C-alpha positions in Angstrom: -1.3 -0.6 -12.1 1.9 0.0 -10.2 5.2 -1.0 -11.7 7.7 1.4 -10.1 8.4 2.8 -6.6 7.4 6.2 -8.1 4.1 4.8 -9.2 3.4 3.5 -5.7 4.4 6.9 -4.2 2.0 8.7 -6.5 -0.8 6.3 -5.7 -0.2 6.9 -2.0 -0.2 10.6 -2.5 -3.5 10.4 -4.4 -5.1 8.2 -1.8 -3.9 10.5 1.0 -5.3 13.6 -0.6 -8.6 11.8 -1.4 -8.8 10.8 2.2 -8.3 14.4 3.3 -5.1 13.7 5.2 -2.1 16.1 5.4 1.3 14.4 5.1 1.8 15.0 8.9 -1.6 13.4 9.8 -0.9 10.3 7.7 2.6 10.0 9.0 1.3 10.2 12.6 -1.3 7.6 11.8 1.2 5.3 10.1 3.9 5.8 12.7 6.5 7.3 10.3 8.0 10.7 10.0 6.5 13.3 7.7 9.9 13.5 6.0 9.9 9.7 5.4 6.4 9.9 3.9 7.4 12.8 1.7 10.3 10.8 0.3 8.1 7.7 -0.1 5.5 9.7 -2.0 8.3 11.1 -4.3 9.5 7.6 -5.0 12.8 8.3 -3.2 14.6 7.5 0.0 13.7 4.3 1.9 12.6 2.4 -1.2 15.5 0.2 -2.0 13.9 -3.1 -0.9 10.5 -2.3 -2.3 12.3 -1.3 -5.5 13.8 -4.7 -5.7 10.5 -6.4 -5.1 8.9 -4.3 -7.8 11.8 -5.2 -10.1 11.3 -8.9 -9.5 7.6 -8.6 -10.2 8.2 -6.7 -13.4 10.7 -9.3 -14.5 7.9 -11.8 -14.1 5.5 -9.7 -16.0 3.5 -8.9 -12.8 2.5 -5.5 -11.3 0.9 -4.3 -8.1 -2.6 -2.9 -8.2 -4.0 -1.0 -5.1 -7.6 -1.7 -4.2 -9.6 -0.6 -1.2 -9.4 -3.1 1.7 -12.6 -4.7 2.6 -14.3 -3.7 5.9 -13.1 -5.8 8.8 -16.6 -7.3 9.2 -17.0 -8.3 5.5 -16.8 -12.0 6.2 -19.4 -12.7 3.4 -16.9 -11.3 0.9 -13.9 -13.2 2.3 -13.2 -16.4 0.2 -11.0 -17.7 3.1 -13.6 -17.1 5.9 -14.1 -20.2 7.9 -11.1 -22.0 6.6 -9.2 -21.7 9.8 -12.0 -21.7 12.3 -12.6 -24.7 14.5 -15.4 -27.1 13.3 -19.1 -26.9 14.2 
């Protein structure tokens, strides 16, 4: 469960390491600088707006939980699959 910007940064760091990415490799892949990613992982720097979002969620008794995204072709697991497609 994530309730602070620092929690999110730590979760990103863990996920990056588990994926075998260096900070530079992930930064390149995400289109951000390594310095930005480093600050983000530390829960510092460009987190003001995210911090406000997390504060609002916390005030509501809610938190963010990271889960692995489904594979792009996992339509069977998508509860919204077919809702926006044209009819038969």
